[in-house]
C-alpha positions in Angstrom: -6.2 30.7 30.6 -7.7 27.3 30.2 -10.9 28.8 28.7 -8.9 30.8 26.2 -6.7 27.9 25.2 -9.7 25.6 24.8 -11.2 27.7 22.0 -8.2 27.1 19.7 -6.8 23.8 21.1 -9.7 21.9 22.6 -7.8 18.6 22.5 -4.8 19.9 24.4 -4.0 20.0 28.1 -2.7 22.8 30.2 0.0 21.7 32.6 0.5 23.5 35.9 3.0 22.7 38.6 1.5 21.8 41.9 4.7 22.8 43.7 6.1 24.4 46.9 3.4 26.4 48.7 0.7 25.6 46.1 1.2 21.8 46.0 -2.1 21.1 47.8 -5.2 20.7 45.7 -7.8 23.6 45.7 -10.8 23.1 48.0 -13.1 26.0 47.0 -12.9 25.7 43.2 -12.7 22.9 40.7 -10.0 23.1 38.0 -11.0 23.2 34.4 -10.8 19.6 32.9 -8.1 21.0 30.6 -5.8 21.5 33.5 -3.2 18.7 34.3 -1.4 19.1 37.6 2.3 18.2 37.8 2.5 16.9 41.3 5.8 17.6 43.1 7.0 15.1 45.6 9.6 16.9 47.6 11.3 17.9 50.9 10.1 16.9 54.3 6.8 15.9 52.9 8.4 13.0 50.9 10.1 9.8 51.8 12.2 8.2 49.1 13.0 4.9 50.8 9.3 4.0 50.7 6.8 4.0 47.8 4.2 6.7 47.7 1.4 4.2 48.4 3.3 2.4 51.2 0.7 2.2 54.1 3.5 1.8 56.6 5.2 5.1 55.8 3.5 7.9 57.7 5.2 10.6 55.6 4.0 9.2 52.3 0.6 8.3 53.7 0.1 12.0 54.6 1.3 13.2 51.1 -0.9 10.8 49.3 -4.0 11.8 51.4 -3.3 15.5 51.3 -1.9 16.0 47.8 -2.1 13.0 45.5 -5.6 11.7 46.1 -7.4 15.1 46.0 -5.7 16.1 42.7 -6.4 12.7 41.1 -10.1 13.0 42.0 -10.5 16.4 40.4 -8.2 15.9 37.3 -8.5 14.0 34.1 -4.8 13.2 34.2 -1.7 14.0 36.2 2.1 14.3 35.8 4.7 13.6 38.4 7.8 15.7 39.4 10.2 14.0 41.8 13.7 14.3 43.2 15.0 10.7 43.1 18.6 11.9 42.2 18.7 15.0 44.3 20.6 14.8 47.6 21.4 18.4 48.6 24.9 18.7 50.1 25.2 15.0 50.5 26.6 14.0 47.1 26.8 10.3 47.9 24.6 7.5 46.5 21.0 8.1 45.7 19.8 4.6 44.8 16.0 4.4 45.2 15.7 1.7 42.5 13.2 -0.4 44.5 10.9 2.6 45.1 10.9 4.1 41.6 9.1 1.1 39.9 6.3 1.2 42.4 5.8 5.0 42.1 5.7 4.9 38.3 3.1 2.1 38.3 1.0 4.3 40.6 1.3 7.3 38.3 0.4 5.2 35.3 -2.6 3.7 37.1 -4.0 7.2 37.6 -3.7 8.3 34.0 -0.2 9.8 34.3 1.1 11.7 31.2 4.7 12.3 32.0 7.4 12.2 34.7 10.1 14.6 35.6 13.2 14.0 37.8 15.4 16.6 39.4 18.9 15.4 40.3 22.6 15.6 39.9 25.0 14.0 37.4 26.9 12.0 40.0 27.3 8.8 38.0 30.2 7.7 40.3 27.7 7.2 43.1 24.3 6.8 41.6 24.7 5.4 38.1 22.1 2.5 38.3 19.4 4.9 39.4 20.1 7.2 36.4 19.9 4.3 34.0 16.7 3.0 35.5 15.0 6.5 35.4 15.8 6.7 31.7 14.5 3.2 30.8 11.6 2.4 33.1 9.1 5.2 32.1 8.9 3.7 28.6 7.5 0.5 30.2 6.6 0.8 33.9 5.7 -2.9 34.0 9.2 -4.1 33.0 11.2 -6.0 35.5 13.6 -3.4 37.0 16.0 -6.0 38.1 16.4 -7.3 34.5 17.0 -3.7 33.3 19.7 -3.2 35.9 21.2 -6.6 35.1 21.4 -5.6 31.5 23.3 -2.4 32.5 25.7 -4.3 34.8 26.6 -6.6 31.9 27.0 -3.8 29.4 29.0 -1.5 31.5 31.3 -3.9 33.4 31.7 -6.8 31.0 34.1 -9.3 32.5 33.7 -7.7 35.9 29.9 -8.1 35.8 29.6 -10.4 38.8 31.5 -8.4 41.5 30.2 -5.1 40.2 26.6 -6.3 40.4 27.3 -7.4 43.9 28.9 -4.0 44.6 25.9 -2.0 43.5 23.4 -4.4 45.2 25.4 -3.8 48.4 25.2 -0.1 48.0 21.4 -0.3 47.2 21.0 -2.4 50.4 22.8 0.4 52.3 20.6 3.1 50.7 17.5 1.4 52.1 18.8 1.3 55.7 18.0 3.8 58.4 14.2 4.1 58.0 12.4 7.0 56.3 14.5 9.5 54.4 13.8 12.5 52.1 15.9 13.1 49.0 18.4 14.8 51.2 19.5 12.3 53.9 20.5 13.9 57.2 22.2 10.8 58.6 23.8 9.0 55.6 26.1 7.1 58.0 23.0 5.1 59.1 22.7 3.9 55.5 26.3 3.5 54.5 27.5 1.8 57.6 31.1 0.5 58.1 29.8 -3.0 57.4 28.2 -1.9 54.1 31.3 0.0 53.1 33.6 -2.9 53.9 31.6 -5.3 51.8 31.5 -2.8 49.0 35.3 -2.4 49.0 35.7 -6.2 48.8 33.5 -6.3 45.6 35.4 -3.3 44.0 38.7 -5.0 44.7 37.5 -8.3 43.1 36.4 -6.3 40.0 39.7 -4.4 39.8 41.6 -7.7 39.8 39.6 -8.9 36.8 40.2 -5.7 34.7 43.7 -5.0 36.0 45.3 -5.9 32.7 42.8 -4.2 30.5 43.1 -0.6 29.2 39.5 -0.3 28.0 36.1 1.0 29.1 35.6 -1.8 31.6 38.6 -0.8 33.6 37.5 2.9 33.4 34.0 2.2 34.5 35.2 0.2 37.5 37.5 3.1 38.4 34.5 5.5 38.3 32.7 3.3 40.8 35.9 3.2 42.9 35.9 7.0 43.0 32.3 7.0 44.1 33.0 4.6 46.9 36.0 6.7 48.0 33.7 9.7 48.4 30.9 7.7 50.1 33.3 6.1 52.5 34.9 9.3 53.6 31.8 11.4 53.8 29.8 8.8 55.7 32.6 8.7 58.2 32.6 12.5 58.3 28.9 12.7 59.1 29.2 10.0 61.7 32.1 11.8 63.4 30.3 15.1 63.3 27.3 13.5 64.9 29.5 12.6 67.8 31.1 16.1 68.0 34.4 14.9 66.6 34.5 17.8 64.2 38.2 18.0 63.7 38.4 14.4 62.5 35.2 14.9 60.4 36.9 17.8 58.6 39.8 15.4 57.7 37.3 12.8 56.4 35.6 15.5 54.3 38.9 16.6 52.8 39.5 13.0 51.7 36.0 13.0 50.0 36.9 16.3 48.3 40.1 14.8 47.0 38.2 11.8 45.6 36.2 14.1 43.4 39.2 16.0 42.2 41.4 12.9 41.6 38.7 11.3 39.4 38.5 14.1 36.8 40.6 12.0 34.3 38.0 9.2 34.4 35.5 10.9 32.2 34.2 8.4 29.6 35.7 8.9 26.2 32.5 9.7 24.2 31.9 12.7 26.5 35.4 14.2 26.2 34.7 17.1 23.8 34.3 20.8 24.0 30.6 20.7 24.5 30.1 18.1 27.2 33.3 17.9 29.2 34.7 21.4 29.8 35.9 21.9 33.3 32.6 23.5 34.3 30.3 21.0 32.5 31.5 17.6 33.4 29.8 14.2 33.5 31.2 12.2 36.4 30.2 14.6 39.2 27.6 17.3 39.5 29.5 20.3 38.2 27.2 23.0 36.8 28.6 26.2 35.4 27.7 28.0 38.7 30.4 27.2 41.3 27.7 27.5 43.9 26.0 24.3 42.8 28.7 21.8 42.0 29.7 18.8 43.9 33.0 20.3 45.2 31.2 23.4 46.5 28.5 21.4 48.2 31.1 19.2 49.8 33.1 22.2 50.8 30.0 23.7 52.4 29.7 20.6 54.6 33.3 20.7 55.6 33.1 24.4 56.3 30.2 23.8 58.7 32.3 21.2 60.5 35.3 23.4 60.6 33.2 26.2 62.1 32.2 23.9 64.9 35.9 23.2 65.6 36.7 26.9 65.7 33.7 27.6 68.0 34.8 24.8 70.4 38.4 26.1 70.4 37.2 29.7 71.1 35.1 28.5 74.0 38.2 26.8 75.5 40.3 29.9 74.9 37.7 32.1 76.6 37.5 29.7 79.6 41.3 29.6 79.9 
């Protein structure tokens, strides 16, 4: 294919995805210089709480040695495909804002052409990351803290100070608990009761400031409030399930599900139109047309797994009796 394309478009590149079972670089052939690999950083082979080139992260050291470095050596340029905003059934915060800038600088250093992110539209829990992923690729050397500070000012206005503290607390939580893929298995180690308690204090301070305002600032604080309701409940649910308290975990999961449903009226005004804010295409939570992939369904799946454990335990007791 590269040979054929080169005849008519010698100045173009042919992008291929180095993905899934074919993410490793070839060892018996050398790709045509026209070919640009799109390196996918995913699943158990990726840690998102550490930078790709962090020498103290064994997961990322292995990926860099086995995937990144070999492709870079045999290619004239690369692209990067990552899952910064993708969290599987955990629909809580994805806030790898410290990691993203380091990774983008590494990609640029090695003649990176483009970046691609997979993720959800859960602005209630992950808004700072989404803003940063949109802004930073245009200038990877920009100060990411200044970019986020600009966002805090613009979105929260008079509630800037407590909301900045809120998000910085949640970011601190995200980086707890050691290595983690894009789908954290133990989110309660990140969003601990201490982190959640501090976060609620900041949200309440912000709500006092905007309590007499009926404008975008009050609405945006309310959106973050909904995200914290979800995170608080689901982190509790995962922690309870880890200790085999499945019945109480189910109750916590139901509170999280209610937080999503109760927040539907918080959609930002500009998005309330027939194209972007139909029931099945909404902005605040991940809500694709397919029921199987939306935030409610993913949360329901987690609750269902906990409920099945309750039923299994009860059936064992009945059989014993």
